[in-house]
Phi, psi and omega in degrees: 000151177281134175266136180276122181274137178248121179252132176249126180258129179278122180249124180267106180255129177238134179270123181265130177288145181290151175294147180249150182229135177273132175259128184234133172268139181253143181286149170215172184268005187238326181293131182284156177298321178298319180295318179299316178298318178300316178299314181297324179285313185285316185275319187255359177057042178273152174288164179300322180294311181293321179298320179295318179298315180294318178301319179293324174299315179300314183293315186272326185255352180091351179198152179220128179282125183266320181176176179237128187221167170291166186306308185299318180291316179299316180298317179296317180297317179299317179296322179294320177297314180300318180295314178298317181296317179296319179299323183262002179060046173247149180271018182305134179235144172239142179231160177251138176229128179293136182279000000 
């Protein structure tokens, strides 16, 4: 009788961590400071203190780092900022930068 041979192949599996993206708010001359703070609280769940600090970075330095997220989350946050800004007719922009 034929014997059935069983071959075991060693598979080397490595779990790759997802790429991370920094979300940054960019300064403009029209979005109010209050609106920027509101966005930071509603979209990014920042405290009033942290939101104010980030808003001042945006105002004084031209950009403020909001957080670091995986691609899907960062993309969603950027889209939410854009949607809020469009609804309120502000030109506030958020961008993603790979870390």
